[in-house]
Biotite code that builds the C-alpha atoms (Angstrom):
import biotite.structure as struc

atoms = struc.array([
    struc.Atom([-3.593, 19.393, 16.638], chain_id="A", res_id=1, res_name="UNK", atom_name="CA", element="C"),
    struc.Atom([-2.597, 21.639, 13.733], chain_id="A", res_id=2, res_name="UNK", atom_name="CA", element="C"),
    struc.Atom([1.674, 20.895, 13.897], chain_id="A", res_id=3, res_name="UNK", atom_name="CA", element="C"),
    struc.Atom([0.941, 17.423, 14.021], chain_id="A", res_id=4, res_name="UNK", atom_name="CA", element="C"),
    struc.Atom([-1.034, 17.583, 10.560], chain_id="A", res_id=5, res_name="UNK", atom_name="CA", element="C"),
    struc.Atom([2.163, 17.483, 7.832], chain_id="A", res_id=6, res_name="UNK", atom_name="CA", element="C"),
    struc.Atom([3.312, 14.694, 10.120], chain_id="A", res_id=7, res_name="UNK", atom_name="CA", element="C"),
    struc.Atom([-0.037, 12.741, 9.795], chain_id="A", res_id=8, res_name="UNK", atom_name="CA", element="C"),
    struc.Atom([-0.694, 13.874, 6.264], chain_id="A", res_id=9, res_name="UNK", atom_name="CA", element="C"),
    struc.Atom([3.219, 12.736, 5.210], chain_id="A", res_id=10, res_name="UNK", atom_name="CA", element="C"),
    struc.Atom([3.057, 9.272, 6.978], chain_id="A", res_id=11, res_name="UNK", atom_name="CA", element="C"),
    struc.Atom([-1.048, 8.384, 5.254], chain_id="A", res_id=12, res_name="UNK", atom_name="CA", element="C"),
    struc.Atom([1.040, 9.447, 1.816], chain_id="A", res_id=13, res_name="UNK", atom_name="CA", element="C"),
    struc.Atom([4.370, 7.416, 2.696], chain_id="A", res_id=14, res_name="UNK", atom_name="CA", element="C"),
    struc.Atom([2.336, 4.407, 3.955], chain_id="A", res_id=15, res_name="UNK", atom_name="CA", element="C"),
    struc.Atom([-0.834, 4.245, 0.825], chain_id="A", res_id=16, res_name="UNK", atom_name="CA", element="C"),
    struc.Atom([1.982, 4.385, -2.042], chain_id="A", res_id=17, res_name="UNK", atom_name="CA", element="C"),
    struc.Atom([3.935, 2.153, -0.075], chain_id="A", res_id=18, res_name="UNK", atom_name="CA", element="C"),
    struc.Atom([0.860, 0.126, 0.254], chain_id="A", res_id=19, res_name="UNK", atom_name="CA", element="C"),
    struc.Atom([0.743, -0.520, -3.648], chain_id="A", res_id=20, res_name="UNK", atom_name="CA", element="C"),
    struc.Atom([4.418, -0.994, -3.849], chain_id="A", res_id=21, res_name="UNK", atom_name="CA", element="C"),
    struc.Atom([3.791, -4.172, -2.360], chain_id="A", res_id=22, res_name="UNK", atom_name="CA", element="C"),
    struc.Atom([0.615, -5.421, -4.254], chain_id="A", res_id=23, res_name="UNK", atom_name="CA", element="C"),
    struc.Atom([1.267, -3.977, -6.997], chain_id="A", res_id=24, res_name="UNK", atom_name="CA", element="C"),
    struc.Atom([4.430, -3.687, -7.771], chain_id="A", res_id=25, res_name="UNK", atom_name="CA", element="C"),
    struc.Atom([4.579, -4.775, -11.518], chain_id="A", res_id=26, res_name="UNK", atom_name="CA", element="C"),
    struc.Atom([3.863, -1.356, -13.278], chain_id="A", res_id=27, res_name="UNK", atom_name="CA", element="C"),
    struc.Atom([7.709, 0.027, -11.568], chain_id="A", res_id=28, res_name="UNK", atom_name="CA", element="C"),
    struc.Atom([9.938, -2.790, -12.195], chain_id="A", res_id=29, res_name="UNK", atom_name="CA", element="C"),
    struc.Atom([8.220, -5.273, -14.168], chain_id="A", res_id=30, res_name="UNK", atom_name="CA", element="C"),
    struc.Atom([7.814, -8.673, -14.642], chain_id="A", res_id=31, res_name="UNK", atom_name="CA", element="C"),
    struc.Atom([10.172, -11.611, -14.229], chain_id="A", res_id=32, res_name="UNK", atom_name="CA", element="C"),
    struc.Atom([9.766, -15.537, -15.587], chain_id="A", res_id=33, res_name="UNK", atom_name="CA", element="C"),
    struc.Atom([10.797, -16.452, -12.035], chain_id="A", res_id=34, res_name="UNK", atom_name="CA", element="C"),
    struc.Atom([8.393, -13.167, -10.380], chain_id="A", res_id=35, res_name="UNK", atom_name="CA", element="C"),
    struc.Atom([5.259, -14.810, -12.869], chain_id="A", res_id=36, res_name="UNK", atom_name="CA", element="C"),
    struc.Atom([6.279, -19.505, -11.763], chain_id="A", res_id=37, res_name="UNK", atom_name="CA", element="C"),
    struc.Atom([6.716, -18.141, -8.086], chain_id="A", res_id=38, res_name="UNK", atom_name="CA", element="C"),
    struc.Atom([3.438, -16.251, -8.374], chain_id="A", res_id=39, res_name="UNK", atom_name="CA", element="C"),
    struc.Atom([1.492, -18.804, -10.395], chain_id="A", res_id=40, res_name="UNK", atom_name="CA", element="C"),
    struc.Atom([3.051, -21.967, -8.258], chain_id="A", res_id=41, res_name="UNK", atom_name="CA", element="C"),
    struc.Atom([1.046, -20.107, -5.434], chain_id="A", res_id=42, res_name="UNK", atom_name="CA", element="C"),
    struc.Atom([-2.612, -20.842, -7.034], chain_id="A", res_id=43, res_name="UNK", atom_name="CA", element="C"),
    struc.Atom([-1.498, -24.769, -8.236], chain_id="A", res_id=44, res_name="UNK", atom_name="CA", element="C"),
    struc.Atom([-2.268, -27.742, -6.073], chain_id="A", res_id=45, res_name="UNK", atom_name="CA", element="C"),
    struc.Atom([0.966, -28.676, -4.807], chain_id="A", res_id=46, res_name="UNK", atom_name="CA", element="C"),
    struc.Atom([2.665, -28.319, -7.969], chain_id="A", res_id=47, res_name="UNK", atom_name="CA", element="C"),
    struc.Atom([6.623, -29.176, -7.412], chain_id="A", res_id=48, res_name="UNK", atom_name="CA", element="C"),
    struc.Atom([8.849, -26.555, -10.704], chain_id="A", res_id=49, res_name="UNK", atom_name="CA", element="C"),
    struc.Atom([6.544, -24.253, -12.291], chain_id="A", res_id=50, res_name="UNK", atom_name="CA", element="C"),
    struc.Atom([8.487, -22.813, -15.276], chain_id="A", res_id=51, res_name="UNK", atom_name="CA", element="C"),
    struc.Atom([7.592, -19.741, -17.478], chain_id="A", res_id=52, res_name="UNK", atom_name="CA", element="C"),
    struc.Atom([8.000, -18.127, -20.402], chain_id="A", res_id=53, res_name="UNK", atom_name="CA", element="C"),
    struc.Atom([7.628, -14.779, -22.544], chain_id="A", res_id=54, res_name="UNK", atom_name="CA", element="C"),
    struc.Atom([6.200, -15.109, -25.237], chain_id="A", res_id=55, res_name="UNK", atom_name="CA", element="C"),
    struc.Atom([5.282, -12.469, -26.127], chain_id="A", res_id=56, res_name="UNK", atom_name="CA", element="C"),
    struc.Atom([3.509, -8.841, -25.775], chain_id="A", res_id=57, res_name="UNK", atom_name="CA", element="C"),
    struc.Atom([1.704, -9.587, -21.707], chain_id="A", res_id=58, res_name="UNK", atom_name="CA", element="C"),
    struc.Atom([1.322, -13.391, -22.503], chain_id="A", res_id=59, res_name="UNK", atom_name="CA", element="C"),
    struc.Atom([3.658, -15.994, -21.296], chain_id="A", res_id=60, res_name="UNK", atom_name="CA", element="C"),
    struc.Atom([3.994, -19.880, -21.235], chain_id="A", res_id=61, res_name="UNK", atom_name="CA", element="C"),
    struc.Atom([4.078, -21.870, -17.681], chain_id="A", res_id=62, res_name="UNK", atom_name="CA", element="C"),
    struc.Atom([4.765, -25.152, -17.161], chain_id="A", res_id=63, res_name="UNK", atom_name="CA", element="C"),
    struc.Atom([4.057, -27.045, -13.591], chain_id="A", res_id=64, res_name="UNK", atom_name="CA", element="C"),
    struc.Atom([5.492, -30.567, -13.145], chain_id="A", res_id=65, res_name="UNK", atom_name="CA", element="C"),
    struc.Atom([3.642, -31.882, -10.513], chain_id="A", res_id=66, res_name="UNK", atom_name="CA", element="C"),
    struc.Atom([4.248, -35.600, -8.986], chain_id="A", res_id=67, res_name="UNK", atom_name="CA", element="C"),
    struc.Atom([1.023, -36.647, -10.610], chain_id="A", res_id=68, res_name="UNK", atom_name="CA", element="C"),
    struc.Atom([1.250, -34.771, -14.112], chain_id="A", res_id=69, res_name="UNK", atom_name="CA", element="C"),
    struc.Atom([2.346, -32.458, -16.174], chain_id="A", res_id=70, res_name="UNK", atom_name="CA", element="C"),
    struc.Atom([0.794, -29.358, -17.148], chain_id="A", res_id=71, res_name="UNK", atom_name="CA", element="C"),
    struc.Atom([0.764, -25.626, -19.747], chain_id="A", res_id=72, res_name="UNK", atom_name="CA", element="C"),
    struc.Atom([-0.381, -23.293, -19.079], chain_id="A", res_id=73, res_name="UNK", atom_name="CA", element="C"),
    struc.Atom([-0.897, -19.914, -21.103], chain_id="A", res_id=74, res_name="UNK", atom_name="CA", element="C"),
    struc.Atom([-0.550, -17.074, -19.591], chain_id="A", res_id=75, res_name="UNK", atom_name="CA", element="C"),
    struc.Atom([-2.045, -13.606, -19.980], chain_id="A", res_id=76, res_name="UNK", atom_name="CA", element="C"),
    struc.Atom([-1.159, -11.008, -17.527], chain_id="A", res_id=77, res_name="UNK", atom_name="CA", element="C"),
    struc.Atom([-2.059, -7.222, -17.708], chain_id="A", res_id=78, res_name="UNK", atom_name="CA", element="C"),
    struc.Atom([-0.367, -3.630, -17.009], chain_id="A", res_id=79, res_name="UNK", atom_name="CA", element="C"),
    struc.Atom([-0.834, -4.226, -12.791], chain_id="A", res_id=80, res_name="UNK", atom_name="CA", element="C"),
    struc.Atom([0.955, -7.614, -12.769], chain_id="A", res_id=81, res_name="UNK", atom_name="CA", element="C"),
    struc.Atom([-2.701, -9.569, -12.778], chain_id="A", res_id=82, res_name="UNK", atom_name="CA", element="C"),
    struc.Atom([-2.389, -12.351, -14.674], chain_id="A", res_id=83, res_name="UNK", atom_name="CA", element="C"),
    struc.Atom([-4.944, -15.185, -16.252], chain_id="A", res_id=84, res_name="UNK", atom_name="CA", element="C"),
    struc.Atom([-3.715, -18.776, -17.315], chain_id="A", res_id=85, res_name="UNK", atom_name="CA", element="C"),
    struc.Atom([-5.489, -21.215, -18.997], chain_id="A", res_id=86, res_name="UNK", atom_name="CA", element="C"),
    struc.Atom([-4.988, -24.611, -19.420], chain_id="A", res_id=87, res_name="UNK", atom_name="CA", element="C"),
    struc.Atom([-2.781, -25.319, -22.634], chain_id="A", res_id=88, res_name="UNK", atom_name="CA", element="C"),
    struc.Atom([-4.440, -28.082, -24.687], chain_id="A", res_id=89, res_name="UNK", atom_name="CA", element="C"),
    struc.Atom([-7.241, -30.752, -23.424], chain_id="A", res_id=90, res_name="UNK", atom_name="CA", element="C"),
    struc.Atom([-8.451, -30.432, -20.713], chain_id="A", res_id=91, res_name="UNK", atom_name="CA", element="C"),
    struc.Atom([-7.682, -32.885, -17.606], chain_id="A", res_id=92, res_name="UNK", atom_name="CA", element="C"),
    struc.Atom([-10.179, -33.914, -15.061], chain_id="A", res_id=93, res_name="UNK", atom_name="CA", element="C"),
    struc.Atom([-9.243, -32.136, -11.958], chain_id="A", res_id=94, res_name="UNK", atom_name="CA", element="C"),
    struc.Atom([-7.622, -29.022, -13.635], chain_id="A", res_id=95, res_name="UNK", atom_name="CA", element="C"),
    struc.Atom([-9.605, -25.594, -12.809], chain_id="A", res_id=96, res_name="UNK", atom_name="CA", element="C"),
    struc.Atom([-10.241, -24.430, -16.756], chain_id="A", res_id=97, res_name="UNK", atom_name="CA", element="C"),
    struc.Atom([-8.662, -20.949, -15.668], chain_id="A", res_id=98, res_name="UNK", atom_name="CA", element="C"),
    struc.Atom([-6.529, -19.797, -12.538], chain_id="A", res_id=99, res_name="UNK", atom_name="CA", element="C"),
    struc.Atom([-6.253, -16.084, -12.227], chain_id="A", res_id=100, res_name="UNK", atom_name="CA", element="C"),
    struc.Atom([-3.517, -14.366, -9.449], chain_id="A", res_id=101, res_name="UNK", atom_name="CA", element="C"),
    struc.Atom([-0.821, -10.505, -9.523], chain_id="A", res_id=102, res_name="UNK", atom_name="CA", element="C"),
    struc.Atom([2.141, -10.506, -8.602], chain_id="A", res_id=103, res_name="UNK", atom_name="CA", element="C"),
    struc.Atom([3.598, -8.872, -5.755], chain_id="A", res_id=104, res_name="UNK", atom_name="CA", element="C"),
    struc.Atom([6.850, -7.813, -4.313], chain_id="A", res_id=105, res_name="UNK", atom_name="CA", element="C"),
    struc.Atom([6.750, -11.357, -2.261], chain_id="A", res_id=106, res_name="UNK", atom_name="CA", element="C"),
    struc.Atom([6.951, -13.182, -5.767], chain_id="A", res_id=107, res_name="UNK", atom_name="CA", element="C"),
    struc.Atom([9.891, -10.977, -7.597], chain_id="A", res_id=108, res_name="UNK", atom_name="CA", element="C"),
])
C-alpha cells in the first residue's frame, strides 16, 4: 500500500485540478461573448439566438431573440465565471426577474 500512495495521491490532485478547470474555467481562459451567450442561452426558455457584448469590466449586455419576443439582459459576472442577468427595460409577463448561472468549459 505504501508504494501505491504516491500514485493515488497524484491522480487525486490531477482529478481535482481537472474538475475545477471544467466547472470554472473563467479564471484561466477568461470570458468571451460566445461563452457568455452560450451560458445564458441554456437558462432561457426556447431562446432562438443570444448575442452578448461586453459593456465594461465584469458587465455584459445580451440580447435574446425568440420566436415570440425579443429581450435584452444586463449581466454582471464575477471572477469565477458565475453571472446574474437582469432583464433590461420594462418587465414582461413570463420573464423571470433574474437569471443566474456559471460559464463552464462546455460554453467555450
